[in-house]
Backbone of each chain as ProteinMPNN parsed JSONL, in Angstrom:
{"seq_chain_A": "XXXXXXXXXXXXXXXXXXXXXXXXXXXXXXXXXXXXXXXXXXXXXXXXXXXXXXXXXXXXXXXXXXXXXXXXXXXXXXXXXXXXXXXXXX", "coords_chain_A": {"N_chain_A": [[-31.248, 1.001, -0.911], [-27.681, 0.934, -0.434], [-24.458, 1.098, 1.184], [-21.468, 1.166, -0.55], [-18.641, -0.824, -0.111], [-15.301, -0.838, -0.698], [-12.931, -3.311, -1.103], [-9.631, -4.179, -0.23], [-7.053, -6.151, -1.922], [-5.72, -7.81, -0.004], [-7.623, -8.329, 1.916], [-9.598, -9.725, 0.715], [-10.01, -12.384, 1.105], [-11.858, -12.553, 3.078], [-14.179, -11.835, 1.868], [-14.955, -13.616, -0.006], [-13.486, -13.2, -2.272], [-14.562, -10.969, -3.451], [-14.352, -7.663, -4.787], [-15.755, -5.49, -4.023], [-18.288, -4.871, -1.63], [-21.651, -4.687, -0.291], [-22.904, -2.767, 2.436], [-24.492, -1.725, 5.538], [-25.432, 1.043, 7.685], [-25.354, 3.771, 10.09], [-23.177, 5.077, 10.937], [-19.604, 4.901, 10.521], [-18.618, 3.007, 12.289], [-20.92, 1.412, 12.801], [-21.305, 0.487, 10.25], [-19.047, -1.1, 9.869], [-19.515, -3.071, 11.779], [-21.773, -4.217, 10.674], [-20.669, -5.186, 8.36], [-19.003, -7.084, 9.464], [-20.855, -8.979, 10.35], [-21.649, -10.187, 8.012], [-19.243, -10.932, 6.936], [-17.349, -12.542, 8.68], [-14.619, -11.836, 10.839], [-13.417, -9.791, 9.525], [-13.62, -7.347, 10.807], [-11.737, -7.275, 12.854], [-9.445, -6.838, 11.452], [-9.589, -4.251, 10.781], [-10.187, -2.669, 12.966], [-8.945, -1.877, 16.177], [-9.04, -2.199, 19.59], [-11.2, -0.364, 19.788], [-10.569, 1.738, 18.035], [-9.699, 2.826, 14.683], [-7.323, 0.804, 13.016], [-3.9, 1.688, 12.937], [-2.407, 1.356, 10.608], [-4.183, 1.051, 8.56], [-5.932, 2.53, 6.007], [-8.94, 4.269, 5.759], [-11.419, 5.481, 3.693], [-13.995, 7.848, 3.203], [-15.919, 8.32, 0.553], [-14.124, 10.747, -0.991], [-12.474, 11.38, 1.111], [-10.149, 10.943, 3.795], [-11.051, 9.168, 6.585], [-9.889, 9.71, 9.0], [-9.58, 12.406, 9.09], [-12.131, 13.199, 9.314], [-14.126, 11.951, 11.278], [-13.225, 9.66, 12.358], [-14.154, 6.445, 13.558], [-16.661, 7.303, 14.262], [-17.671, 8.711, 12.159], [-20.366, 9.888, 10.244], [-22.255, 7.998, 7.873], [-23.955, 7.571, 4.738], [-26.604, 6.243, 2.622], [-25.569, 5.46, -0.645], [-23.065, 6.436, -0.372], [-19.53, 5.773, -0.792], [-17.23, 3.641, 0.666], [-13.831, 3.206, 1.027], [-11.288, 0.897, 1.577], [-7.898, 0.811, 2.229], [-4.834, -0.744, 2.728], [-2.246, 0.839, 4.532], [0.757, 1.883, 2.922], [3.777, 1.3, 4.1], [6.781, 1.39, 6.087], [10.117, 0.681, 7.267]], "CA_chain_A": [[-29.876, 1.352, -1.281], [-26.716, 0.649, 0.632], [-23.154, 1.741, 1.062], [-20.507, 0.277, -1.196], [-17.354, -0.875, 0.576], [-14.286, -1.397, -1.599], [-12.076, -4.183, -0.286], [-8.308, -4.375, -0.842], [-6.658, -7.533, -2.229], [-5.302, -8.608, 1.152], [-8.786, -8.686, 2.753], [-10.648, -10.354, -0.096], [-10.303, -13.74, 1.593], [-13.051, -12.463, 3.929], [-15.364, -11.485, 1.066], [-15.075, -14.585, -1.092], [-12.813, -12.683, -3.461], [-15.23, -9.784, -3.998], [-13.62, -6.391, -4.695], [-16.636, -4.53, -3.368], [-19.469, -5.482, -1.034], [-22.583, -3.683, 0.218], [-23.156, -2.845, 3.874], [-25.404, -0.688, 6.022], [-25.142, 1.629, 8.992], [-25.459, 5.231, 10.123], [-21.813, 5.574, 11.16], [-18.592, 3.956, 10.056], [-18.595, 1.947, 13.289], [-22.049, 0.509, 12.526], [-21.062, -0.12, 8.938], [-18.046, -2.162, 10.039], [-20.183, -4.165, 12.495], [-22.641, -4.858, 9.694], [-19.741, -5.908, 7.481], [-18.526, -8.221, 10.252], [-21.87, -10.032, 10.425], [-21.672, -10.899, 6.729], [-17.882, -11.389, 6.588], [-16.714, -12.645, 10.002], [-13.157, -11.756, 10.914], [-12.898, -8.602, 8.833], [-13.575, -6.198, 11.729], [-10.479, -7.274, 13.604], [-8.387, -6.346, 10.572], [-9.796, -2.812, 10.586], [-10.37, -1.96, 14.24], [-8.215, -2.432, 17.314], [-9.364, -1.495, 20.839], [-12.142, 0.733, 19.63], [-10.289, 2.73, 16.989], [-9.186, 2.267, 13.433], [-5.916, 0.412, 13.067], [-3.051, 2.78, 12.478], [-1.881, 1.133, 9.263], [-5.256, 0.831, 7.593], [-6.573, 3.789, 5.606], [-10.342, 4.14, 5.377], [-11.858, 6.727, 3.064], [-15.409, 8.023, 2.888], [-15.861, 8.983, -0.761], [-12.768, 11.201, -1.314], [-11.792, 11.884, 2.315], [-9.615, 10.02, 4.797], [-11.958, 9.342, 7.739], [-9.132, 10.259, 10.133], [-9.784, 13.854, 9.1], [-13.568, 13.45, 9.452], [-14.51, 11.689, 12.672], [-12.843, 8.283, 12.677], [-15.247, 5.465, 13.523], [-17.94, 7.994, 14.471], [-18.061, 9.442, 10.946], [-21.666, 9.478, 9.683], [-22.269, 7.529, 6.478], [-25.339, 7.419, 4.27], [-26.826, 5.494, 1.394], [-24.973, 6.057, -1.835], [-21.645, 6.696, -0.133], [-18.569, 4.696, -1.034], [-16.155, 3.545, 1.648], [-12.7, 2.485, 0.444], [-10.277, 0.464, 2.543], [-6.58, 0.549, 1.629], [-3.773, -0.864, 3.72], [-1.193, 1.848, 4.353], [2.033, 1.373, 2.442], [4.704, 1.896, 5.064], [7.838, 0.512, 6.578], [11.238, 1.427, 7.828]], "C_chain_A": [[-28.93, 1.119, -0.124], [-25.425, 1.407, 0.376], [-22.18, 0.735, 0.458], [-19.175, 0.343, -0.428], [-16.354, -1.569, -0.343], [-13.185, -2.058, -0.762], [-10.716, -4.368, -0.964], [-7.966, -5.863, -1.006], [-6.445, -8.374, -0.971], [-6.478, -8.994, 2.058], [-9.872, -9.419, 1.968], [-10.9, -11.809, 0.28], [-11.515, -13.731, 2.527], [-14.317, -12.249, 3.115], [-15.539, -12.43, -0.116], [-14.484, -14.065, -2.384], [-13.426, -11.408, -4.014], [-14.414, -8.514, -3.759], [-14.446, -5.333, -3.982], [-17.839, -5.283, -2.821], [-20.38, -4.352, -0.541], [-22.751, -3.874, 1.719], [-24.034, -1.669, 4.277], [-24.961, -0.158, 7.367], [-25.247, 3.137, 8.907], [-24.099, 5.874, 10.369], [-20.847, 4.52, 10.629], [-18.515, 2.748, 10.991], [-19.705, 0.918, 13.03], [-21.847, -0.227, 11.204], [-20.093, -1.302, 9.071], [-18.648, -3.347, 10.798], [-21.105, -4.939, 11.558], [-21.814, -5.712, 8.721], [-19.282, -7.201, 8.168], [-19.563, -9.35, 10.281], [-21.94, -10.831, 9.122], [-20.316, -11.521, 6.391], [-17.052, -11.506, 7.867], [-15.192, -12.612, 9.934], [-12.618, -10.454, 10.363], [-12.74, -7.417, 9.799], [-12.227, -6.105, 12.446], [-9.312, -6.739, 12.768], [-8.457, -4.826, 10.389], [-9.74, -2.03, 11.893], [-9.573, -2.669, 15.325], [-8.52, -1.571, 18.54], [-10.17, -0.224, 20.604], [-11.742, 1.852, 18.692], [-9.725, 2.05, 15.75], [-7.726, 1.9, 13.602], [-5.068, 1.479, 12.385], [-2.597, 2.6, 11.031], [-2.942, 0.648, 8.288], [-5.842, 2.205, 7.285], [-8.01, 3.491, 5.207], [-10.799, 5.502, 4.866], [-13.374, 6.705, 2.907], [-15.443, 8.887, 1.637], [-14.415, 9.438, -1.023], [-11.966, 11.635, -0.097], [-11.289, 10.741, 3.192], [-10.454, 10.222, 6.068], [-11.222, 9.833, 8.989], [-9.338, 11.769, 10.253], [-11.271, 14.195, 9.243], [-13.971, 13.195, 10.903], [-14.188, 10.259, 13.065], [-14.042, 7.354, 12.584], [-16.627, 6.108, 13.701], [-18.441, 8.73, 13.238], [-19.424, 8.964, 10.431], [-21.53, 9.036, 8.232], [-23.727, 7.428, 6.037], [-25.405, 6.687, 2.944], [-26.224, 6.223, 0.211], [-23.512, 6.422, -1.64], [-20.795, 5.498, -0.561], [-17.491, 4.769, 0.035], [-15.053, 2.693, 1.031], [-11.703, 2.143, 1.544], [-8.98, 0.206, 1.781], [-5.578, 0.348, 2.75], [-2.733, 0.216, 3.465], [0.038, 1.161, 3.776], [3.108, 2.076, 3.263], [5.746, 0.887, 5.471], [8.982, 1.349, 7.087], [12.474, 1.317, 6.972]], "O_chain_A": [[-29.344, 1.109, 1.035], [-25.329, 2.239, -0.526], [-22.089, -0.406, 0.91], [-18.66, 1.424, -0.141], [-16.531, -2.728, -0.717], [-12.605, -1.456, 0.142], [-10.659, -4.681, -2.153], [-8.521, -6.719, -0.316], [-6.924, -9.505, -0.881], [-6.342, -9.897, 2.884], [-10.945, -9.7, 2.503], [-11.879, -12.407, -0.165], [-12.133, -14.772, 2.749], [-15.418, -12.462, 3.622], [-16.189, -12.09, -1.104], [-14.925, -14.44, -3.471], [-12.881, -10.817, -4.947], [-13.858, -8.312, -2.679], [-13.9, -4.393, -3.404], [-18.348, -6.209, -3.452], [-19.944, -3.211, -0.393], [-22.743, -5.001, 2.216], [-24.288, -0.754, 3.493], [-24.217, -0.812, 8.098], [-25.232, 3.719, 7.822], [-23.884, 7.046, 10.06], [-21.239, 3.393, 10.329], [-18.365, 1.611, 10.542], [-19.46, -0.288, 13.038], [-22.179, -1.405, 11.07], [-20.292, -2.357, 8.468], [-18.33, -4.498, 10.499], [-21.203, -6.163, 11.639], [-22.217, -6.806, 8.325], [-19.185, -8.257, 7.544], [-19.206, -10.527, 10.243], [-22.255, -12.021, 9.138], [-20.241, -12.507, 5.657], [-16.167, -10.688, 8.119], [-14.569, -13.263, 9.095], [-11.501, -10.05, 10.686], [-11.844, -6.589, 9.633], [-11.661, -5.026, 12.619], [-8.32, -6.251, 13.308], [-7.513, -4.201, 9.906], [-9.304, -0.88, 11.925], [-9.532, -3.898, 15.385], [-8.287, -0.362, 18.531], [-9.866, 0.839, 21.144], [-12.482, 2.825, 18.551], [-9.336, 0.882, 15.767], [-6.975, 2.616, 14.265], [-5.473, 2.085, 11.393], [-2.421, 3.581, 10.309], [-2.652, -0.064, 7.327], [-6.205, 2.951, 8.194], [-8.273, 2.58, 4.421], [-10.597, 6.53, 5.512], [-13.961, 5.691, 2.531], [-15.041, 10.05, 1.665], [-13.553, 8.591, -1.256], [-10.884, 12.202, -0.247], [-11.938, 9.701, 3.308], [-10.549, 11.342, 6.569], [-11.851, 10.317, 9.929], [-9.283, 12.338, 11.343], [-11.627, 15.373, 9.289], [-14.138, 14.142, 11.671], [-14.793, 9.705, 13.983], [-14.846, 7.452, 11.657], [-17.641, 5.517, 13.33], [-19.524, 9.313, 13.265], [-19.615, 7.769, 10.206], [-20.78, 9.633, 7.459], [-24.622, 7.226, 6.858], [-24.406, 6.532, 2.243], [-26.349, 7.44, 0.079], [-22.797, 6.687, -2.607], [-21.282, 4.373, -0.674], [-16.912, 5.828, 0.277], [-15.311, 1.583, 0.565], [-11.325, 3.0, 2.342], [-8.97, -0.535, 0.798], [-5.48, 1.191, 3.642], [-2.376, 0.481, 2.317], [0.329, 0.009, 4.096], [3.32, 3.282, 3.137], [5.608, -0.313, 5.232], [8.852, 2.553, 7.309], [13.51, 1.891, 7.307]]}, "seq_chain_B": "XXXXXXXXXXXXXXXXXXXXXXXXXXXXXXXXXXXXXXXXXXXXXXXXXXXXXXXXXXXXXXXXXXXXXXXXXXXXXXXXXXXXXXXXXXXXXXXXXXXXXXXXXXXXXXXXXXXXXXXXXXXXXXXXXXXXX", "coords_chain_B": {"N_chain_B": [[10.846, -14.2, -9.748], [11.863, -10.932, -10.713], [11.372, -9.082, -13.572], [12.597, -6.271, -15.076], [12.6, -3.194, -16.852], [15.604, -1.406, -17.59], [15.41, 1.362, -17.664], [13.363, 1.983, -15.84], [14.513, 1.121, -13.497], [16.615, 2.945, -13.323], [15.157, 5.263, -12.859], [14.017, 4.777, -10.353], [16.333, 4.608, -8.788], [17.369, 7.186, -9.167], [15.398, 8.687, -7.904], [15.677, 7.766, -5.273], [18.271, 8.633, -4.733], [17.904, 11.394, -4.928], [16.253, 11.99, -2.754], [17.741, 11.214, -0.612], [19.179, 12.177, 2.545], [16.728, 11.134, 3.426], [14.238, 8.527, 3.326], [13.066, 7.306, 0.217], [10.086, 6.603, -1.697], [7.744, 4.644, -3.657], [5.825, 3.485, -6.514], [5.672, 1.02, -9.103], [3.468, 0.796, -11.576], [1.508, -1.616, -13.372], [0.477, -4.211, -15.682], [-0.6, -7.625, -15.535], [1.581, -8.445, -14.025], [3.728, -7.138, -15.165], [6.03, -4.593, -14.897], [5.462, -1.181, -15.596], [4.73, 1.633, -15.426], [6.085, 4.414, -13.921], [5.628, 5.656, -10.737], [6.381, 7.958, -8.598], [6.153, 8.488, -5.083], [5.202, 10.687, -2.4], [7.048, 10.683, 0.613], [5.388, 10.625, 3.419], [6.341, 10.701, 5.939], [8.823, 11.857, 5.826], [11.493, 10.941, 6.581], [14.647, 9.551, 7.673], [14.521, 6.965, 8.514], [12.056, 5.813, 8.223], [9.118, 5.183, 6.24], [6.079, 6.258, 4.719], [3.326, 6.125, 2.584], [1.588, 9.052, 1.582], [-1.73, 9.389, 2.623], [-3.851, 10.486, 1.086], [-2.708, 10.853, -1.415], [-2.156, 8.236, -1.983], [-4.758, 7.16, -2.237], [-5.622, 8.479, -4.569], [-3.751, 7.546, -6.479], [-4.161, 4.771, -6.344], [-6.795, 4.578, -7.234], [-6.499, 5.526, -9.806], [-4.918, 3.495, -10.874], [-6.772, 1.415, -10.691], [-8.723, 2.297, -12.512], [-7.288, 2.02, -14.837], [-6.937, -0.632, -15.057], [-4.656, -1.544, -13.784], [-2.073, -2.764, -11.547], [-0.254, -2.436, -8.415], [2.667, -3.344, -9.318], [5.322, -3.228, -8.571], [6.499, -2.212, -5.424], [8.439, 0.208, -4.135], [11.129, 1.225, -1.935], [13.66, 3.176, -0.243], [16.612, 2.434, 1.641], [18.684, 4.294, 3.658], [20.936, 4.156, 5.177], [21.474, 1.577, 5.691], [21.59, -1.939, 4.653], [20.023, -3.163, 1.568], [17.702, -4.69, 2.48], [14.639, -6.056, 3.693], [13.333, -4.439, 6.569], [12.301, -5.086, 10.001], [9.918, -3.625, 10.369], [9.192, -3.193, 7.71], [8.46, -5.751, 7.02], [6.349, -6.304, 8.762], [4.363, -4.495, 7.967], [3.871, -5.038, 5.328], [1.572, -5.319, 2.752], [0.607, -5.914, 0.269], [-0.001, -8.599, -1.364], [0.642, -9.437, -3.936], [2.704, -7.927, -4.852], [6.043, -7.014, -5.943], [8.47, -6.33, -3.696], [10.696, -3.844, -3.775], [13.894, -2.952, -2.73], [16.184, -0.363, -2.277], [19.453, 0.614, -1.629], [21.075, 3.509, -0.544], [23.333, 3.912, 0.856], [25.973, 3.868, 0.084], [27.84, 6.128, -1.778], [28.688, 5.755, -4.393], [28.02, 3.231, -5.244], [25.15, 1.249, -5.965], [22.659, -0.615, -4.31], [20.271, -2.85, -5.425], [17.556, -4.654, -4.833], [15.105, -7.319, -4.778], [12.053, -8.549, -3.335], [9.603, -10.931, -2.179], [7.002, -10.529, 0.083], [5.173, -12.18, 2.326], [2.692, -12.892, 4.593], [4.466, -12.335, 6.716], [6.768, -13.586, 5.908], [9.825, -13.39, 4.246], [11.044, -13.551, 0.991], [13.76, -13.501, -1.011], [14.227, -12.558, -4.415], [15.371, -13.203, -7.775], [16.602, -10.557, -9.847], [15.996, -9.444, -13.055], [17.42, -7.418, -15.353], [16.282, -5.601, -18.099], [16.588, -4.226, -21.432]], "CA_chain_B": [[11.804, -13.324, -10.424], [11.363, -9.642, -11.208], [11.98, -8.62, -14.821], [12.3, -4.843, -15.06], [13.404, -2.408, -17.788], [16.665, -0.605, -16.973], [14.947, 2.745, -17.562], [12.602, 2.119, -14.587], [15.507, 0.979, -12.426], [17.325, 4.226, -13.243], [14.25, 6.259, -12.254], [13.915, 4.472, -8.915], [17.612, 4.96, -8.159], [17.483, 8.645, -9.175], [14.492, 9.188, -6.858], [16.295, 7.439, -3.977], [19.427, 9.54, -4.555], [17.434, 12.771, -4.756], [15.651, 12.173, -1.428], [18.725, 10.885, 0.414], [19.199, 11.007, 3.433], [15.422, 10.574, 3.773], [13.835, 7.392, 2.507], [12.182, 7.595, -0.916], [9.177, 5.48, -1.907], [6.87, 4.777, -4.818], [5.182, 2.319, -7.103], [5.651, 0.849, -10.555], [2.19, 0.191, -11.932], [1.589, -2.406, -14.59], [-0.556, -5.24, -15.851], [-0.116, -9.015, -15.632], [2.888, -8.584, -13.387], [4.788, -6.464, -15.924], [6.162, -3.212, -14.433], [5.449, -0.288, -16.761], [4.528, 3.071, -15.218], [6.79, 4.894, -12.734], [4.821, 6.595, -9.938], [7.044, 8.309, -7.342], [5.209, 8.943, -4.068], [5.794, 11.467, -1.312], [7.179, 10.013, 1.898], [4.691, 11.502, 4.364], [7.12, 10.752, 7.194], [10.075, 12.601, 5.59], [12.36, 10.42, 7.632], [15.715, 8.669, 7.214], [14.356, 5.596, 9.029], [10.684, 5.336, 8.091], [8.375, 5.776, 5.128], [4.658, 5.955, 4.62], [2.682, 6.879, 1.513], [0.567, 9.995, 1.995], [-2.97, 8.621, 2.428], [-4.672, 11.032, 0.004], [-2.026, 10.557, -2.675], [-2.341, 6.807, -2.226], [-6.123, 6.947, -2.753], [-5.665, 8.951, -5.957], [-2.958, 6.658, -7.334], [-4.796, 3.444, -6.391], [-7.98, 4.707, -8.101], [-6.001, 5.653, -11.172], [-4.528, 2.149, -11.308], [-8.005, 0.669, -10.859], [-9.338, 2.743, -13.761], [-6.475, 1.583, -15.974], [-6.733, -2.08, -14.889], [-3.279, -1.806, -13.375], [-1.818, -3.141, -10.149], [1.092, -2.043, -7.981], [3.523, -4.507, -9.594], [6.492, -3.025, -7.716], [6.463, -1.168, -4.389], [9.858, 0.388, -3.796], [11.574, 2.284, -1.028], [15.108, 3.145, -0.057], [17.274, 2.486, 2.951], [19.724, 5.281, 3.376], [22.14, 3.892, 5.979], [21.597, 0.136, 5.914], [21.53, -2.702, 3.407], [18.739, -3.227, 0.869], [16.996, -5.88, 2.945], [13.47, -5.581, 4.437], [13.451, -4.305, 8.016], [11.171, -5.702, 10.708], [8.675, -2.881, 10.082], [8.82, -3.478, 6.308], [7.821, -7.069, 6.967], [5.056, -6.336, 9.454], [3.338, -3.691, 7.292], [3.706, -5.424, 3.917], [0.148, -5.624, 2.642], [0.206, -6.183, -1.109], [0.551, -9.946, -1.539], [1.108, -9.709, -5.301], [3.738, -6.967, -5.263], [7.475, -7.208, -5.73], [8.968, -5.255, -2.829], [12.053, -3.494, -4.176], [14.672, -2.156, -1.773], [17.378, 0.252, -2.835], [20.24, 1.258, -0.579], [21.901, 4.638, -0.997], [24.353, 4.172, 1.891], [27.235, 4.098, -0.6], [27.629, 7.19, -2.763], [29.029, 5.361, -5.76], [27.444, 1.963, -5.652], [23.773, 1.14, -5.542], [22.132, -1.977, -4.139], [18.891, -2.911, -5.906], [17.144, -6.042, -4.605], [13.651, -7.487, -4.798], [11.552, -9.554, -2.393], [8.179, -11.163, -1.919], [6.756, -10.543, 1.526], [3.856, -12.794, 2.457], [2.446, -13.405, 5.951], [5.641, -12.212, 7.573], [7.903, -14.346, 5.391], [10.531, -12.683, 3.183], [11.767, -14.394, 0.046], [14.449, -12.687, -2.016], [14.083, -13.117, -5.748], [16.342, -12.725, -8.765], [16.136, -9.406, -10.636], [16.525, -9.458, -14.42], [17.341, -6.076, -15.95], [16.153, -5.712, -19.549], [16.704, -2.892, -22.068]], "C_chain_B": [[11.122, -12.028, -10.865], [12.124, -9.3, -12.485], [11.589, -7.152, -14.98], [13.2, -4.095, -16.05], [14.411, -1.511, -17.048], [16.218, 0.843, -16.75], [14.184, 2.985, -16.245], [13.525, 1.992, -13.375], [16.215, 2.314, -12.22], [16.459, 5.294, -12.575], [14.121, 6.045, -10.747], [15.192, 4.927, -8.197], [17.764, 6.486, -8.093], [16.596, 9.258, -8.083], [15.122, 8.962, -5.472], [17.478, 8.365, -3.692], [18.959, 10.967, -4.243], [16.901, 13.007, -3.341], [16.598, 11.826, -0.284], [19.082, 12.148, 1.204], [17.828, 10.522, 3.908], [15.122, 9.379, 2.869], [12.891, 7.87, 1.398], [11.282, 6.379, -1.126], [8.3, 5.719, -3.129], [6.425, 3.428, -5.336], [5.567, 2.241, -8.575], [4.348, 0.115, -10.86], [2.37, -0.63, -13.208], [0.449, -3.405, -14.653], [0.105, -6.604, -15.988], [1.303, -9.168, -15.078], [4.036, -7.918, -14.118], [4.887, -5.003, -15.467], [6.304, -2.24, -15.599], [5.521, 1.193, -16.409], [5.11, 3.492, -13.869], [5.931, 5.926, -12.004], [5.557, 6.882, -8.62], [6.015, 8.838, -6.36], [5.955, 9.794, -3.046], [5.95, 10.55, -0.098], [6.594, 10.949, 2.957], [5.465, 11.646, 5.676], [8.372, 11.615, 7.053], [11.15, 12.216, 6.597], [13.471, 9.571, 7.041], [15.525, 7.221, 7.659], [12.956, 5.033, 8.826], [10.074, 5.923, 6.828], [6.917, 5.389, 5.245], [4.095, 6.783, 3.472], [1.688, 7.857, 2.144], [-0.805, 9.38, 1.662], [-3.82, 9.163, 1.276], [-4.035, 10.766, -1.363], [-2.215, 9.071, -3.023], [-3.732, 6.513, -2.795], [-6.203, 7.33, -4.232], [-4.946, 7.977, -6.894], [-3.611, 5.277, -7.451], [-6.048, 3.47, -7.273], [-7.574, 4.766, -9.559], [-5.611, 4.275, -11.715], [-5.761, 1.304, -11.578], [-8.657, 0.999, -12.194], [-8.596, 2.215, -14.981], [-6.234, 0.083, -15.952], [-5.298, -2.429, -14.546], [-3.244, -2.271, -11.922], [-0.494, -2.529, -9.73], [2.031, -3.243, -8.147], [4.772, -4.444, -8.717], [6.146, -1.963, -6.673], [7.902, -0.993, -3.937], [10.04, 1.388, -2.677], [13.062, 2.137, -0.804], [15.462, 3.02, 1.418], [18.491, 3.364, 2.751], [20.994, 5.065, 4.196], [22.388, 2.407, 6.183], [21.426, -0.61, 4.594], [20.109, -2.766, 2.839], [18.039, -4.537, 1.203], [15.824, -5.42, 3.808], [13.706, -5.547, 5.952], [12.252, -4.999, 8.674], [9.865, -4.964, 10.418], [8.237, -3.097, 8.632], [8.014, -4.779, 6.242], [6.443, -7.011, 7.617], [3.988, -5.509, 8.741], [3.117, -4.085, 5.832], [2.286, -5.932, 3.69], [-0.331, -5.809, 1.206], [0.81, -7.53, -1.498], [1.114, -10.208, -2.942], [2.284, -8.836, -5.721], [5.15, -7.522, -5.087], [7.918, -6.032, -4.854], [10.43, -5.001, -3.168], [12.684, -2.597, -3.109], [15.922, -1.652, -2.468], [18.155, 0.817, -1.657], [21.123, 2.33, -1.174], [23.02, 4.917, 0.003], [25.724, 4.422, 1.276], [27.001, 5.113, -1.72], [27.813, 6.73, -4.208], [28.317, 4.099, -6.225], [26.009, 1.893, -5.174], [23.405, -0.324, -5.366], [20.676, -1.929, -4.551], [18.446, -4.36, -5.786], [15.625, -6.142, -4.502], [13.214, -8.678, -3.949], [10.051, -9.752, -2.572], [8.032, -11.174, -0.409], [5.317, -11.005, 1.733], [3.715, -13.372, 3.857], [3.706, -13.413, 6.8], [6.868, -12.968, 7.084], [8.514, -13.618, 4.189], [11.241, -13.681, 2.287], [12.432, -13.48, -0.975], [14.298, -13.369, -3.369], [15.128, -12.496, -6.681], [15.741, -11.516, -9.488], [16.81, -9.487, -12.0], [16.309, -8.072, -15.017], [17.279, -6.233, -17.465], [16.198, -4.316, -20.167], [15.329, -2.214, -22.183]], "O_chain_B": [[9.978, -12.024, -11.321], [13.354, -9.234, -12.491], [10.404, -6.82, -15.015], [14.408, -4.324, -16.09], [14.093, -0.934, -16.008], [16.604, 1.471, -15.764], [14.327, 4.034, -15.616], [13.34, 2.668, -12.363], [16.394, 2.762, -11.088], [16.96, 6.126, -11.818], [14.116, 6.998, -9.967], [15.133, 5.549, -7.136], [18.232, 7.02, -7.088], [16.987, 10.219, -7.421], [15.101, 9.847, -4.617], [17.666, 8.823, -2.564], [19.542, 11.654, -3.404], [17.072, 14.093, -2.786], [16.302, 12.107, 0.878], [19.284, 13.175, 0.556], [17.757, 9.592, 4.712], [15.688, 9.248, 1.784], [12.034, 8.726, 1.619], [11.657, 5.259, -0.78], [8.136, 6.853, -3.579], [6.614, 2.39, -4.702], [5.765, 3.269, -9.223], [4.153, -1.031, -10.455], [3.266, -0.37, -14.011], [-0.426, -3.436, -13.787], [1.223, -6.722, -16.49], [2.112, -9.93, -15.609], [5.196, -8.1, -13.747], [3.929, -4.248, -15.63], [7.143, -2.43, -16.479], [6.288, 1.935, -17.022], [4.694, 3.004, -12.818], [5.551, 6.945, -12.58], [5.389, 6.153, -7.642], [5.099, 9.56, -6.753], [7.162, 9.65, -2.849], [5.073, 9.732, 0.179], [7.22, 11.937, 3.342], [5.261, 12.6, 6.426], [8.926, 12.06, 8.058], [11.645, 13.048, 7.357], [13.268, 8.929, 6.01], [16.276, 6.342, 7.238], [12.688, 3.895, 9.214], [10.449, 7.011, 6.39], [6.568, 4.343, 5.79], [4.344, 7.985, 3.383], [1.025, 7.525, 3.127], [-1.015, 8.906, 0.546], [-4.447, 8.383, 0.56], [-4.73, 10.49, -2.34], [-2.406, 8.703, -4.183], [-3.871, 5.715, -3.723], [-6.776, 6.601, -5.042], [-5.458, 7.627, -7.957], [-3.616, 4.681, -8.528], [-6.331, 2.502, -7.978], [-8.197, 4.155, -10.428], [-5.925, 3.93, -12.854], [-5.812, 0.564, -12.561], [-9.091, 0.106, -12.922], [-9.196, 1.99, -16.032], [-5.427, -0.429, -16.728], [-4.782, -3.468, -14.956], [-4.227, -2.186, -11.186], [0.308, -2.143, -10.58], [2.174, -4.057, -7.235], [5.226, -5.459, -8.188], [5.564, -0.931, -7.006], [8.516, -1.926, -3.418], [9.219, 2.285, -2.487], [13.656, 1.108, -1.129], [14.718, 3.44, 2.304], [19.239, 3.195, 1.788], [22.012, 5.71, 3.947], [23.393, 2.017, 6.778], [21.155, -0.007, 3.555], [19.132, -2.469, 3.526], [17.813, -5.38, 0.335], [15.983, -4.483, 4.59], [14.214, -6.506, 6.535], [11.32, -5.438, 8.0], [8.822, -5.594, 10.24], [7.041, -3.176, 8.354], [7.029, -4.887, 5.512], [5.483, -7.587, 7.105], [2.802, -5.798, 8.898], [2.252, -3.513, 5.168], [1.846, -6.868, 4.356], [-1.534, -5.856, 0.952], [1.969, -7.609, -1.906], [1.957, -11.088, -3.122], [2.806, -8.988, -6.826], [5.417, -8.361, -4.227], [7.755, -4.874, -5.237], [11.296, -5.83, -2.889], [12.085, -1.623, -2.653], [16.624, -2.399, -3.15], [17.566, 1.438, -0.772], [21.823, 2.111, -2.162], [23.592, 6.007, 0.013], [26.553, 5.109, 1.873], [26.07, 4.968, -2.513], [27.175, 7.249, -5.124], [28.046, 3.911, -7.411], [25.678, 2.41, -4.107], [23.79, -1.171, -6.171], [19.923, -1.072, -4.087], [18.903, -5.211, -6.549], [14.949, -5.165, -4.178], [13.918, -9.684, -3.859], [9.335, -8.869, -3.047], [8.849, -11.765, 0.296], [4.368, -10.313, 1.363], [4.501, -14.224, 4.27], [3.98, -14.377, 7.515], [7.895, -12.992, 7.763], [7.812, -13.274, 3.238], [11.959, -14.556, 2.77], [11.753, -12.77, -1.717], [14.247, -14.595, -3.46], [15.681, -11.43, -6.414], [14.532, -11.454, -9.715], [18.033, -9.586, -12.096], [15.177, -7.611, -15.167], [18.117, -6.915, -18.056], [15.882, -3.332, -19.498], [15.234, -1.095, -22.688]]}, "name": "protein", "num_of_chains": 2, "seq": "XXXXXXXXXXXXXXXXXXXXXXXXXXXXXXXXXXXXXXXXXXXXXXXXXXXXXXXXXXXXXXXXXXXXXXXXXXXXXXXXXXXXXXXXXXXXXXXXXXXXXXXXXXXXXXXXXXXXXXXXXXXXXXXXXXXXXXXXXXXXXXXXXXXXXXXXXXXXXXXXXXXXXXXXXXXXXXXXXXXXXXXXXXXXXXXXXXXXXXXXXXXXXXXXXXXXXXXXXXXXXXX"}
């Protein structure tokens, strides 16, 4: 079993158009590195200088990982990780 | 071109007026590029110069759209002291390539500016808006 990662429209060029892909890891950080090996380039869109990009929301199941433990958040098989670009501006 | 029912335009403008002088924001969900369902969102920044959807509300609304096979056809927000044209931050954070970005300006009490744009890879293209009954 693996972890399902739901990909937003704007990042589907990295996943061959797939809305969801499977990845593995014990933490969000490992999961993103695993994602990067299968879909090169995607990590840079999510992570900047060792933390999550400010205008990308990442959710573990129903929680924003910012309120859990950021990239260190533990993940396990059967979890769903959802990526949504923040909707923001001035 | 954005074709939008007047009723939805009125709802967006009413939301922008109600939250003035802070910026108001939200989504019109729909299918096949047709705007149908008005979804006002909280501006988590509560600011006259910035807006950001609350992350938990956004997750709920995006899931709801997914379940209903909808998309964010329109993403709207207001400018409360400047014209209805995308700011530099609007352009750099625009992240829904298929959305019509609607800007409303409430700087004038009596007149409203309602304009629509595509924002793709940092490039802004204004488009015609057709109001329908």
